[in-house]
PAROVO-698195 format. One record per residue (C-alpha): residue number from 1; residue in three letters; x, y, z. Coordinates in steps of 0.2 Angstrom, whole numbers. Layout:
(NUM; "ala"; (X; Y; Z))
...
***
This chain:
(1; "unk"; (116; 56; 44))
(2; "unk"; (124; 43; 33))
(3; "unk"; (131; 29; 42))
(4; "unk"; (120; 29; 56))
(5; "unk"; (116; 11; 63))
(6; "unk"; (128; -2; 60))
(7; "unk"; (136; -2; 42))
(8; "unk"; (148; -16; 36))
(9; "unk"; (163; -8; 25))
(10; "unk"; (176; -20; 20))
(11; "unk"; (180; -32; 35))
(12; "unk"; (173; -19; 47))
(13; "unk"; (156; -12; 55))
(14; "unk"; (156; 5; 58))
(15; "unk"; (143; 9; 71))
(16; "unk"; (135; 25; 75))
(17; "unk"; (119; 30; 84))
(18; "unk"; (113; 47; 88))
(19; "unk"; (106; 45; 107))
(20; "unk"; (104; 58; 118))
(21; "unk"; (105; 60; 139))
(22; "unk"; (117; 45; 139))
(23; "unk"; (130; 42; 152))
(24; "unk"; (137; 27; 144))
(25; "unk"; (132; 17; 128))
(26; "unk"; (138; -1; 123))
(27; "unk"; (136; -13; 108))
(28; "unk"; (132; -30; 113))
(29; "unk"; (134; -44; 99))
(30; "unk"; (126; -61; 102))
(31; "unk"; (128; -78; 93))
(32; "unk"; (113; -85; 84))
(33; "unk"; (113; -104; 83))
(34; "unk"; (104; -113; 68))
(35; "unk"; (93; -121; 79))
(36; "unk"; (85; -104; 82))
(37; "unk"; (76; -107; 65))
(38; "unk"; (69; -125; 68))
(39; "unk"; (52; -130; 72))
(40; "unk"; (53; -123; 90))
(41; "unk"; (39; -129; 102))
(42; "unk"; (28; -116; 111))
(43; "unk"; (35; -111; 129))
(44; "unk"; (51; -117; 125))
(45; "unk"; (69; -106; 127))
(46; "unk"; (84; -102; 116))
(47; "unk"; (100; -96; 122))
(48; "unk"; (111; -83; 111))
(49; "unk"; (128; -82; 118))
(50; "unk"; (136; -66; 120))
(51; "unk"; (151; -64; 108))
(52; "unk"; (158; -48; 113))
(53; "unk"; (154; -31; 120))
(54; "unk"; (160; -14; 112))
(55; "unk"; (161; 3; 122))
(56; "unk"; (154; 16; 111))
(57; "unk"; (162; 34; 112))
(58; "unk"; (154; 51; 111))
(59; "unk"; (159; 60; 96))
(60; "unk"; (150; 76; 99))
(61; "unk"; (143; 84; 112))
(62; "unk"; (133; 95; 104))
(63; "unk"; (124; 81; 93))
(64; "unk"; (127; 66; 105))
(65; "unk"; (133; 53; 94))
(66; "unk"; (139; 38; 98))
(67; "unk"; (153; 29; 87))
(68; "unk"; (164; 13; 86))
(69; "unk"; (171; 0; 76))
(70; "unk"; (174; -20; 76))
(71; "unk"; (179; -34; 64))
(72; "unk"; (164; -41; 54))
(73; "unk"; (161; -57; 62))
(74; "unk"; (161; -67; 45))
(75; "unk"; (159; -86; 54))
(76; "unk"; (145; -80; 65))
(77; "unk"; (126; -77; 63))
(78; "unk"; (126; -62; 74))
(79; "unk"; (112; -51; 82))
(80; "unk"; (114; -36; 91))
(81; "unk"; (106; -22; 104))
(82; "unk"; (111; -7; 111))
(83; "unk"; (114; -4; 129))
(84; "unk"; (111; 13; 135))
(85; "unk"; (115; 18; 153))
(86; "unk"; (105; 34; 160))
(87; "unk"; (102; 42; 177))
(88; "unk"; (84; 46; 181))
(89; "unk"; (80; 62; 191))
(90; "unk"; (85; 55; 207))
(91; "unk"; (101; 50; 200))
(92; "unk"; (97; 33; 201))
(93; "unk"; (104; 20; 186))
(94; "unk"; (92; 15; 171))
(95; "unk"; (97; 3; 159))
(96; "unk"; (88; 2; 142))
(97; "unk"; (90; -9; 128))
(98; "unk"; (88; -1; 110))
(99; "unk"; (83; -10; 94))
(100; "unk"; (94; 0; 80))
(101; "unk"; (80; 7; 68))
(102; "unk"; (94; 7; 54))
(103; "unk"; (95; -12; 55))
(104; "unk"; (94; -20; 37))
(105; "unk"; (88; -36; 45))
(106; "unk"; (80; -42; 62))
(107; "unk"; (76; -57; 73))
(108; "unk"; (61; -63; 81))
(109; "unk"; (48; -62; 66))
(110; "unk"; (52; -76; 56))
(111; "unk"; (36; -86; 57))
(112; "unk"; (20; -78; 54))
(113; "unk"; (9; -79; 71))
(114; "unk"; (24; -85; 80))
(115; "unk"; (27; -75; 96))
(116; "unk"; (46; -72; 101))
(117; "unk"; (52; -62; 114))
(118; "unk"; (69; -60; 120))
(119; "unk"; (77; -54; 138))
(120; "unk"; (96; -50; 140))
(121; "unk"; (104; -59; 155))
(122; "unk"; (118; -47; 160))
(123; "unk"; (124; -56; 174))
(124; "unk"; (128; -72; 164))
(125; "unk"; (130; -63; 149))
(126; "unk"; (119; -69; 136))
(127; "unk"; (100; -66; 127))
(128; "unk"; (86; -78; 131))
(129; "unk"; (74; -81; 117))
(130; "unk"; (56; -87; 122))
(131; "unk"; (45; -95; 110))
(132; "unk"; (28; -91; 117))
(133; "unk"; (11; -98; 114))
(134; "unk"; (-5; -86; 113))
(135; "unk"; (-13; -94; 129))
(136; "unk"; (3; -91; 140))
(137; "unk"; (6; -72; 133))
(138; "unk"; (6; -62; 149))
(139; "unk"; (7; -43; 150))
(140; "unk"; (25; -46; 156))
(141; "unk"; (29; -54; 140))
(142; "unk"; (21; -41; 130))
(143; "unk"; (34; -27; 138))
(144; "unk"; (50; -39; 133))
(145; "unk"; (60; -36; 117))
(146; "unk"; (49; -42; 102))
(147; "unk"; (65; -39; 90))
(148; "unk"; (84; -39; 88))
(149; "unk"; (94; -33; 76))
(150; "unk"; (103; -45; 65))
(151; "unk"; (120; -42; 55))
(152; "unk"; (118; -43; 37))
(153; "unk"; (130; -39; 22))
(154; "unk"; (118; -35; 8))
(155; "unk"; (130; -32; -4))
(156; "unk"; (134; -51; -5))
(157; "unk"; (118; -52; -15))
(158; "unk"; (120; -47; -31))
(159; "unk"; (106; -50; -44))
(160; "unk"; (102; -38; -56))
(161; "unk"; (85; -35; -63))
(162; "unk"; (82; -34; -81))
(163; "unk"; (80; -16; -87))
(164; "unk"; (62; -11; -97))
(165; "unk"; (55; 5; -105))
(166; "unk"; (43; 11; -92))
(167; "unk"; (27; 17; -97))
(168; "unk"; (21; 34; -94))
(169; "unk"; (13; 36; -78))
(170; "unk"; (-3; 40; -87))
(171; "unk"; (-3; 22; -94))
(172; "unk"; (-1; 13; -78))
(173; "unk"; (-13; -1; -70))
(174; "unk"; (-8; -3; -53))
(175; "unk"; (-13; -21; -44))
(176; "unk"; (-14; -18; -24))
(177; "unk"; (-11; -32; -14))
(178; "unk"; (-4; -43; 1))
(179; "unk"; (10; -53; 0))
(180; "unk"; (3; -66; 12))
(181; "unk"; (-15; -64; 5))
(182; "unk"; (-10; -67; -13))
(183; "unk"; (-4; -86; -11))
(184; "unk"; (-10; -93; 8))
(185; "unk"; (-26; -100; 0))
(186; "unk"; (-24; -119; -3))
(187; "unk"; (-32; -113; -20))
(188; "unk"; (-17; -103; -25))
(189; "unk"; (-9; -120; -30))
(190; "unk"; (8; -115; -24))
(191; "unk"; (18; -127; -13))
(192; "unk"; (14; -124; 4))
(193; "unk"; (34; -118; 7))
(194; "unk"; (29; -104; -6))
(195; "unk"; (13; -98; 1))
(196; "unk"; (11; -82; 9))
(197; "unk"; (29; -76; 3))
(198; "unk"; (38; -70; -10))
(199; "unk"; (43; -85; -19))
(200; "unk"; (24; -89; -20))
(201; "unk"; (20; -70; -27))
(202; "unk"; (33; -74; -40))
(203; "unk"; (21; -88; -46))
(204; "unk"; (7; -75; -51))
(205; "unk"; (18; -64; -61))
(206; "unk"; (13; -71; -78))
(207; "unk"; (-6; -71; -71))
(208; "unk"; (-4; -53; -68))
(209; "unk"; (6; -49; -85))
(210; "unk"; (-8; -58; -94))
(211; "unk"; (-22; -49; -86))
(212; "unk"; (-13; -32; -92))
(213; "unk"; (-7; -25; -75))
(214; "unk"; (11; -17; -76))
(215; "unk"; (12; -12; -57))
(216; "unk"; (12; -23; -41))
(217; "unk"; (9; -12; -26))
(218; "unk"; (13; -22; -10))
(219; "unk"; (5; -17; 7))
(220; "unk"; (17; -15; 20))
(221; "unk"; (34; -27; 21))
(222; "unk"; (44; -16; 32))
(223; "unk"; (46; -28; 48))
(224; "unk"; (30; -27; 58))
(225; "unk"; (23; -37; 73))
(226; "unk"; (7; -44; 67))
(227; "unk"; (5; -51; 86))
(228; "unk"; (2; -34; 93))
(229; "unk"; (-17; -34; 91))
(230; "unk"; (-25; -38; 107))
(231; "unk"; (-44; -40; 101))
(232; "unk"; (-54; -56; 99))
(233; "unk"; (-65; -61; 86))
(234; "unk"; (-82; -61; 95))
(235; "unk"; (-89; -73; 83))
(236; "unk"; (-76; -86; 85))
(237; "unk"; (-66; -80; 101))
(238; "unk"; (-49; -83; 89))
(239; "unk"; (-34; -70; 91))
(240; "unk"; (-37; -56; 79))
(241; "unk"; (-20; -50; 70))
(242; "unk"; (-11; -33; 63))
(243; "unk"; (-14; -42; 45))
(244; "unk"; (-11; -27; 34))
(245; "unk"; (6; -20; 42))
(246; "unk"; (3; -2; 44))
(247; "unk"; (14; -2; 60))
(248; "unk"; (32; -3; 56))
(249; "unk"; (46; -8; 68))
(250; "unk"; (60; -6; 56))
(251; "unk"; (61; 3; 39))
(252; "unk"; (77; -6; 32))
(253; "unk"; (71; -23; 38))
(254; "unk"; (58; -33; 29))
(255; "unk"; (44; -44; 37))
(256; "unk"; (55; -61; 38))
(257; "unk"; (39; -70; 38))
(258; "unk"; (38; -66; 19))
(259; "unk"; (52; -76; 16))
(260; "unk"; (53; -95; 12))
(261; "unk"; (70; -94; 21))
(262; "unk"; (72; -79; 32))
(263; "unk"; (91; -80; 31))
(264; "unk"; (90; -77; 12))
(265; "unk"; (75; -66; 11))
(266; "unk"; (86; -53; 2))
(267; "unk"; (88; -64; -13))
(268; "unk"; (70; -70; -13))
(269; "unk"; (66; -53; -13))
(270; "unk"; (77; -47; -27))
(271; "unk"; (72; -63; -36))
(272; "unk"; (53; -57; -36))
(273; "unk"; (58; -40; -43))
(274; "unk"; (68; -48; -56))
(275; "unk"; (54; -58; -62))
(276; "unk"; (42; -44; -61))
(277; "unk"; (54; -33; -71))
(278; "unk"; (56; -47; -85))
(279; "unk"; (36; -45; -86))
(280; "unk"; (38; -26; -88))
(281; "unk"; (29; -25; -72))
(282; "unk"; (36; -12; -59))
(283; "unk"; (35; -15; -41))
(284; "unk"; (30; -2; -28))
(285; "unk"; (30; -3; -9))
(286; "unk"; (17; 4; 3))
(287; "unk"; (26; 13; 16))
(288; "unk"; (23; 21; 32))
(289; "unk"; (34; 35; 38))
(290; "unk"; (21; 44; 49))
(291; "unk"; (20; 34; 65))
(292; "unk"; (28; 18; 73))
(293; "unk"; (23; 4; 82))
(294; "unk"; (29; 10; 98))
(295; "unk"; (11; 19; 98))
(296; "unk"; (7; 29; 113))
(297; "unk"; (15; 33; 128))
(298; "unk"; (9; 17; 136))
(299; "unk"; (15; 7; 120))
(300; "unk"; (29; -3; 116))
(301; "unk"; (47; 5; 117))
(302; "unk"; (58; -2; 103))
(303; "unk"; (69; 14; 98))
(304; "unk"; (64; 32; 96))
(305; "unk"; (56; 33; 112))
(306; "unk"; (73; 29; 121))
(307; "unk"; (84; 38; 108))
(308; "unk"; (77; 54; 109))
(309; "unk"; (58; 54; 109))
(310; "unk"; (57; 73; 107))
(311; "unk"; (68; 71; 92))
(312; "unk"; (57; 58; 83))
(313; "unk"; (40; 63; 88))
(314; "unk"; (29; 78; 87))
(315; "unk"; (22; 82; 104))
(316; "unk"; (7; 93; 109))
(317; "unk"; (9; 109; 120))
(318; "unk"; (5; 98; 135))
(319; "unk"; (20; 87; 131))
(320; "unk"; (10; 73; 125))
(321; "unk"; (12; 62; 109))
(322; "unk"; (3; 71; 95))
(323; "unk"; (-9; 59; 86))
(324; "unk"; (-13; 64; 68))
(325; "unk"; (-10; 46; 62))
(326; "unk"; (-23; 39; 72))
(327; "unk"; (-12; 27; 79))
(328; "unk"; (-5; 36; 95))
(329; "unk"; (11; 44; 89))
(330; "unk"; (17; 55; 75))
(331; "unk"; (33; 55; 67))
(332; "unk"; (42; 73; 67))
(333; "unk"; (45; 72; 47))
(334; "unk"; (52; 91; 47))
(335; "unk"; (66; 87; 58))
(336; "unk"; (83; 85; 50))
(337; "unk"; (86; 68; 56))
(338; "unk"; (71; 61; 53))
(339; "unk"; (69; 68; 35))
(340; "unk"; (86; 61; 31))
(341; "unk"; (81; 44; 38))
(342; "unk"; (66; 44; 27))
(343; "unk"; (77; 49; 12))
(344; "unk"; (90; 35; 15))
(345; "unk"; (77; 21; 18))
(346; "unk"; (68; 25; 1))
(347; "unk"; (86; 26; -7))
(348; "unk"; (91; 8; 1))
(349; "unk"; (74; 1; -6))
(350; "unk"; (76; 8; -23))
(351; "unk"; (94; 7; -26))
(352; "unk"; (99; -10; -17))
(353; "unk"; (82; -20; -18))
(354; "unk"; (76; -12; -35))
(355; "unk"; (59; -7; -29))
(356; "unk"; (51; 6; -43))
(357; "unk"; (39; 17; -33))
(358; "unk"; (32; 22; -16))
(359; "unk"; (14; 24; -9))
(360; "unk"; (16; 35; 6))
(361; "unk"; (3; 30; 20))
(362; "unk"; (-4; 46; 28))
(363; "unk"; (7; 58; 16))
(364; "unk"; (-1; 74; 24))
(365; "unk"; (10; 70; 41))
(366; "unk"; (27; 73; 32))
(367; "unk"; (19; 90; 28))
(368; "unk"; (17; 95; 46))
(369; "unk"; (27; 107; 56))
(370; "unk"; (40; 100; 69))
(371; "unk"; (35; 111; 82))
(372; "unk"; (17; 116; 80))
(373; "unk"; (11; 101; 70))
(374; "unk"; (3; 112; 60))
(375; "unk"; (1; 110; 40))
(376; "unk"; (16; 119; 32))
(377; "unk"; (11; 132; 17))
(378; "unk"; (25; 123; 7))
(379; "unk"; (29; 104; 6))
(380; "unk"; (49; 104; 10))
(381; "unk"; (51; 87; 12))
(382; "unk"; (40; 82; -2))
(383; "unk"; (48; 94; -13))
(384; "unk"; (66; 87; -8))
(385; "unk"; (61; 70; -12))
(386; "unk"; (55; 73; -28))
(387; "unk"; (71; 84; -33))
(388; "unk"; (82; 71; -25))
(389; "unk"; (93; 65; -40))
(390; "unk"; (94; 47; -33))
(391; "unk"; (76; 47; -32))
(392; "unk"; (73; 54; -50))
(393; "unk"; (64; 40; -59))
(394; "unk"; (55; 34; -46))
(395; "unk"; (36; 35; -44))
(396; "unk"; (31; 43; -28))
(397; "unk"; (12; 44; -23))
(398; "unk"; (3; 53; -9))
(399; "unk"; (-11; 48; 1))
(400; "unk"; (-16; 66; 5))
(401; "unk"; (-22; 66; 22))
(402; "unk"; (-20; 61; 39))
(403; "unk"; (-31; 57; 54))
(404; "unk"; (-33; 75; 57))
(405; "unk"; (-32; 85; 39))
(406; "unk"; (-36; 83; 23))
(407; "unk"; (-24; 89; 9))
(408; "unk"; (-30; 83; -9))
(409; "unk"; (-23; 94; -23))
(410; "unk"; (-13; 106; -13))
(411; "unk"; (5; 102; -5))
(412; "unk"; (8; 84; -15))
(413; "unk"; (2; 94; -31))
(414; "unk"; (14; 107; -26))
(415; "unk"; (29; 95; -25))
(416; "unk"; (23; 85; -41))
(417; "unk"; (17; 70; -34))
(418; "unk"; (3; 59; -40))
(419; "unk"; (-11; 57; -25))
(420; "unk"; (-23; 45; -22))
(421; "unk"; (-39; 54; -28))
(422; "unk"; (-54; 48; -15))
(423; "unk"; (-65; 62; -24))
(424; "unk"; (-64; 51; -40))
(425; "unk"; (-66; 35; -29))
(426; "unk"; (-82; 44; -20))
(427; "unk"; (-89; 51; -37))
(428; "unk"; (-90; 35; -47))
(429; "unk"; (-98; 27; -32))
(430; "unk"; (-111; 39; -30))
(431; "unk"; (-114; 37; -50))
(432; "unk"; (-117; 19; -47))
(433; "unk"; (-128; 19; -34))
(434; "unk"; (-139; 30; -44))
(435; "unk"; (-137; 47; -35))
(436; "unk"; (-142; 63; -45))
(437; "unk"; (-131; 78; -47))
(438; "unk"; (-116; 68; -51))
(439; "unk"; (-114; 74; -70))
(440; "unk"; (-102; 89; -69))
(441; "unk"; (-92; 78; -55))
(442; "unk"; (-92; 62; -67))
(443; "unk"; (-85; 73; -82))
(444; "unk"; (-72; 80; -72))
(445; "unk"; (-67; 62; -65))
(446; "unk"; (-64; 55; -82))
(447; "unk"; (-55; 71; -88))
(448; "unk"; (-41; 67; -74))
(449; "unk"; (-51; 80; -62))
(450; "unk"; (-44; 96; -69))
(451; "unk"; (-55; 105; -55))
(452; "unk"; (-44; 98; -42))
(453; "unk"; (-26; 97; -49))
(454; "unk"; (-27; 108; -65))
(455; "unk"; (-24; 100; -83))
(456; "unk"; (-13; 85; -85))
(457; "unk"; (1; 84; -94))
(458; "unk"; (12; 71; -105))
(459; "unk"; (25; 73; -89))
(460; "unk"; (13; 75; -74))
(461; "unk"; (-2; 63; -70))
(462; "unk"; (-8; 70; -54))
(463; "unk"; (-23; 59; -50))
(464; "unk"; (-22; 41; -47))
(465; "unk"; (-39; 35; -50))
(466; "unk"; (-47; 21; -39))
(467; "unk"; (-63; 15; -34))
(468; "unk"; (-57; 2; -21))
(469; "unk"; (-43; 0; -11))
(470; "unk"; (-36; -12; 3))
(471; "unk"; (-46; -1; 14))
(472; "unk"; (-65; -1; 12))
(473; "unk"; (-77; -12; 3))
(474; "unk"; (-72; -24; -13))
(475; "unk"; (-79; -18; -28))
(476; "unk"; (-92; -33; -28))
(477; "unk"; (-97; -27; -9))
(478; "unk"; (-100; -10; -16))
(479; "unk"; (-117; -18; -23))
(480; "unk"; (-120; -31; -12))
(481; "unk"; (-121; -20; 6))
(482; "unk"; (-127; -3; 10))
(483; "unk"; (-120; -5; 28))
(484; "unk"; (-103; -9; 34))
(485; "unk"; (-102; -27; 42))
(486; "unk"; (-87; -27; 53))
(487; "unk"; (-93; -36; 70))
(488; "unk"; (-79; -49; 68))
(489; "unk"; (-65; -36; 71))
(490; "unk"; (-70; -35; 89))
(491; "unk"; (-74; -16; 89))
(492; "unk"; (-93; -19; 89))
(493; "unk"; (-94; -13; 71))
(494; "unk"; (-88; 5; 76))
(495; "unk"; (-72; 5; 65))
(496; "unk"; (-71; 7; 47))
(497; "unk"; (-78; 20; 36))
(498; "unk"; (-97; 24; 39))
(499; "unk"; (-98; 35; 21))
(500; "unk"; (-95; 20; 8))
(501; "unk"; (-109; 27; -4))
(502; "unk"; (-114; 9; -8))
(503; "unk"; (-129; 2; -13))
(504; "unk"; (-135; -16; -10))
(505; "unk"; (-144; -17; -26))
(506; "unk"; (-162; -22; -15))
(507; "unk"; (-156; -35; -4))
(508; "unk"; (-141; -34; 10))
(509; "unk"; (-127; -47; 6))
(510; "unk"; (-129; -64; -5))
(511; "unk"; (-146; -67; -14))
(512; "unk"; (-151; -79; -27))
(513; "unk"; (-164; -65; -35))
(514; "unk"; (-158; -67; -52))
(515; "unk"; (-163; -49; -56))
(516; "unk"; (-155; -42; -41))
(517; "unk"; (-140; -51; -49))
(518; "unk"; (-141; -45; -65))
(519; "unk"; (-141; -28; -58))
(520; "unk"; (-126; -30; -48))
(521; "unk"; (-117; -37; -62))
(522; "unk"; (-121; -23; -73))
(523; "unk"; (-115; -10; -61))
(524; "unk"; (-99; -20; -57))
(525; "unk"; (-95; -19; -76))
(526; "unk"; (-100; -2; -77))
(527; "unk"; (-89; 3; -63))
(528; "unk"; (-74; -7; -72))
(529; "unk"; (-78; 1; -88))
(530; "unk"; (-77; 19; -81))
(531; "unk"; (-61; 17; -71))
(532; "unk"; (-51; 9; -86))
(533; "unk"; (-57; 23; -98))
(534; "unk"; (-53; 38; -86))
(535; "unk"; (-38; 48; -88))
(536; "unk"; (-25; 45; -78))
(537; "unk"; (-17; 29; -69))
(538; "unk"; (-28; 16; -62))
(539; "unk"; (-29; 5; -47))
(540; "unk"; (-38; -8; -41))
(541; "unk"; (-37; -21; -27))
(542; "unk"; (-33; -40; -30))
(543; "unk"; (-47; -50; -33))
(544; "unk"; (-58; -37; -39))
(545; "unk"; (-55; -43; -56))
(546; "unk"; (-66; -59; -52))
(547; "unk"; (-78; -50; -40))
(548; "unk"; (-70; -55; -22))
(549; "unk"; (-81; -52; -7))
(550; "unk"; (-76; -48; 11))
(551; "unk"; (-95; -50; 15))
(552; "unk"; (-98; -31; 19))
(553; "unk"; (-81; -30; 30))
(554; "unk"; (-75; -15; 26))
(555; "unk"; (-60; -14; 37))
(556; "unk"; (-51; -31; 36))
(557; "unk"; (-34; -25; 44))
(558; "unk"; (-35; -39; 56))
(559; "unk"; (-43; -53; 47))
(560; "unk"; (-29; -65; 44))
(561; "unk"; (-41; -79; 37))
(562; "unk"; (-50; -84; 19))
(563; "unk"; (-61; -67; 22))
(564; "unk"; (-43; -59; 16))
(565; "unk"; (-34; -72; 7))
(566; "unk"; (-38; -72; -12))
(567; "unk"; (-48; -89; -16))
(568; "unk"; (-41; -92; -34))
(569; "unk"; (-54; -106; -36))
(570; "unk"; (-66; -91; -38))
(571; "unk"; (-53; -83; -52))
(572; "unk"; (-60; -100; -62))
(573; "unk"; (-79; -100; -57))
(574; "unk"; (-79; -82; -62))
(575; "unk"; (-68; -84; -76))
(576; "unk"; (-79; -73; -89))
(577; "unk"; (-77; -59; -77))
(578; "unk"; (-58; -60; -77))
(579; "unk"; (-58; -60; -96))
(580; "unk"; (-69; -47; -97))
(581; "unk"; (-57; -36; -86))
(582; "unk"; (-42; -43; -97))
(583; "unk"; (-51; -37; -113))
(584; "unk"; (-55; -21; -106))
(585; "unk"; (-37; -17; -100))
(586; "unk"; (-33; -22; -118))
(587; "unk"; (-44; -7; -124))
(588; "unk"; (-36; 4; -111))
(589; "unk"; (-20; 2; -118))
(590; "unk"; (-26; 7; -134))
(591; "unk"; (-36; 22; -130))
(592; "unk"; (-21; 27; -119))
(593; "unk"; (-7; 27; -134))
(594; "unk"; (-22; 35; -146))
(595; "unk"; (-29; 49; -134))
(596; "unk"; (-25; 51; -117))
(597; "unk"; (-6; 52; -119))
(598; "unk"; (-8; 63; -134))
(599; "unk"; (-6; 83; -134))
(600; "unk"; (-19; 84; -148))
(601; "unk"; (-34; 80; -142))
(602; "unk"; (-51; 89; -137))
(603; "unk"; (-66; 82; -128))
(604; "unk"; (-83; 87; -131))
(605; "unk"; (-99; 83; -119))
(606; "unk"; (-117; 79; -126))
(607; "unk"; (-133; 74; -119))
(608; "unk"; (-142; 57; -125))
(609; "unk"; (-151; 69; -138))
(610; "unk"; (-134; 73; -145))
(611; "unk"; (-137; 91; -140))
(612; "unk"; (-124; 101; -129))
(613; "unk"; (-123; 93; -112))
(614; "unk"; (-136; 97; -98))
(615; "unk"; (-128; 97; -82))
(616; "unk"; (-144; 98; -73))
(617; "unk"; (-145; 87; -57))
(618; "unk"; (-158; 73; -61))
(619; "unk"; (-148; 70; -78))
(620; "unk"; (-139; 53; -76))
(621; "unk"; (-135; 50; -95))
(622; "unk"; (-121; 57; -105))
(623; "unk"; (-110; 56; -121))
(624; "unk"; (-93; 63; -124))
(625; "unk"; (-81; 62; -140))
(626; "unk"; (-63; 62; -139))
(627; "unk"; (-55; 70; -155))
(628; "unk"; (-36; 66; -159))
(629; "unk"; (-33; 78; -174))
(630; "unk"; (-15; 72; -175))
(631; "unk"; (-21; 53; -177))
(632; "unk"; (-36; 57; -186))
(633; "unk"; (-46; 47; -173))
(634; "unk"; (-62; 49; -164))
(635; "unk"; (-69; 40; -148))
(636; "unk"; (-86; 40; -143))
(637; "unk"; (-93; 36; -127))
(638; "unk"; (-111; 33; -121))
(639; "unk"; (-116; 31; -103))
(640; "unk"; (-132; 27; -96))
(641; "unk"; (-133; 26; -77))
(642; "unk"; (-151; 25; -77))
(643; "unk"; (-161; 10; -70))
(644; "unk"; (-168; 9; -87))
(645; "unk"; (-165; 6; -105))
(646; "unk"; (-162; 23; -115))
(647; "unk"; (-162; 29; -133))
(648; "unk"; (-145; 39; -138))
(649; "unk"; (-144; 50; -154))
(650; "unk"; (-126; 53; -162))
(651; "unk"; (-121; 65; -173))
(652; "unk"; (-105; 59; -182))
(653; "unk"; (-101; 59; -202))
(654; "unk"; (-90; 45; -201))
(655; "unk"; (-95; 26; -198))
(656; "unk"; (-92; 22; -178))
(657; "unk"; (-85; 3; -175))
(658; "unk"; (-91; 0; -158))
(659; "unk"; (-79; -10; -147))
(660; "unk"; (-85; -11; -131))
(661; "unk"; (-102; -14; -122))
(662; "unk"; (-101; -16; -103))
(663; "unk"; (-118; -23; -104))
(664; "unk"; (-112; -38; -114))
(665; "unk"; (-104; -54; -113))
(666; "unk"; (-86; -51; -110))
(667; "unk"; (-89; -33; -117))
(668; "unk"; (-92; -37; -134))
(669; "unk"; (-102; -24; -144))
(670; "unk"; (-117; -27; -156))
(671; "unk"; (-119; -20; -173))
(672; "unk"; (-132; -6; -173))
(673; "unk"; (-144; -5; -185))
(674; "unk"; (-145; 13; -185))
(675; "unk"; (-128; 23; -183))
(676; "unk"; (-138; 38; -178))
(677; "unk"; (-148; 31; -164))
(678; "unk"; (-142; 18; -152))
(679; "unk"; (-151; 9; -139))
(680; "unk"; (-142; 6; -124))
(681; "unk"; (-147; -4; -108))
(682; "unk"; (-147; 3; -89))
(683; "unk"; (-130; 6; -80))
(684; "unk"; (-119; 1; -96))
(685; "unk"; (-107; 10; -106))
(686; "unk"; (-104; 10; -125))
(687; "unk"; (-87; 13; -134))
(688; "unk"; (-84; 16; -151))
(689; "unk"; (-71; 23; -163))
(690; "unk"; (-68; 30; -181))
(691; "unk"; (-53; 27; -184))
(692; "unk"; (-39; 12; -184))
(693; "unk"; (-28; 7; -171))
***
């Protein structure tokens, strides 16, 4: 498949498209005036004149590939569309305009929230761009083209990132964030022109480095249409957005609105990656290879539906779209053409744009049979991606489920991928909610979930531990809300997960009750501590370090407002929490180096009396000891998940230096008057060591 789309090679553009059942295929090239990127008023029109048409020739009757070549128009900003002529069952002529799904750049999504549609006038020979307003947007407007491809010579953008020694996967601290949400709020204190884009993100890298983060994971940046959501907020009647972006239109082109200068997005993104690498922070992308923005049979047509629907999408026995994604369609990932498409997209973002890793949305779809849609026994595509030499040093992370199937610890494990461990997430939430019977599950979670994945090794870390992500409650909201509150999403609170394993601590939502606030603070600190000391890479969502709230909304995918944007003033107001997390992540780094990434350790578990651990359902206090014989160091962990103070008995010959108490100011541990007996407050963890580090 290499070379599909419009590829620039020297002074020429080589054209190649796999299009089925076509009588004739043409490439139409349009000039883009710089005025297009100006401040266009609503309900205005811009004319893009036709520069030339290129007839493509069919190179193979079997594979139906259409090809051609033309000189690269260096002096022109050039947009293009593929015109396909077909005949329907009655012999009538049908014309379709296809957006190049292999395009490295696009036109139409330059300004966030601005609705731009396109229409080709074949008689006059031009492309009209309509700058719509939300009020004037009609059903016919929605049927127009929403994007056109843009010629771009990526090779001209030469920015080298600093090389740095990457950490073991087991040491990683992953900060999941949204490009727009990071700096769109005025409290971010970045210049207005930098808010909500990669330039604004750059200005937060030093903060993340100081916090202890070594991976920034960006929610989708593949080109998507934030205006595709047709719902309104019933509380204020404002239009809702596709804020998160899990609805890709193009897999090689970016969301142009995430650039300060949409004509120079490649440079801005590469400079962002360069700065991250300078601070020894990896950049990961959240990628969507399971469905497209074409949605169901009634959804828009961009490319795959018109190129050959049966090649690109899974179908049911009734000939309808298979909907394993929950979004209307499912990519046919086992088809050779689709597999190669995914591989080349990953290689492009890694080799050309400098990305270090990818988290795959609904990864289970990549393992569905191309004919039946059922799960396959062996993950061929996942295995091939892991074995691909050009992706050898790339982190590959699976979300091991889709809308119709759950696959944790099975096929992604066979392929050697790391997986989002939702069992870990739910276990820790249950412990903090005071649920009984979680003892052995907690032990397993802290040790890296060997009951699910088998034992970890220095080269394989299967469990990615997290308590929160973009999808669900924030960490603070887990202790403020027992139910979801998604009314503002316009779906009558039917959307979002119902099983959150959260507990409001006595009052639903905000309160002035100091006793409840103290309990919430205890649980929040305990949650952070458990996450940091668990074996394996850890992830948290932006703002959790200061206790950000979404006021009980556990599905803020459509909320492009202060509910989703980070309010950096809160990081100042709650600076003690931020410092708590910074110190905790520093302690985690020492724990990882001295124990978790060592091959000479053992873990022993006890009850609060110092005896062998009791896993009875009613037990909610635990002690574990990590012994590293090579380093001559022991770590002690005392965990009290009761809502009352508890006395612990410790059997240790050496003197213990207490390093951390989650229940105290900034995690500082106090000297214990009696080394054999320790009194520990409710919902707290005490950590100590017998060695030097």
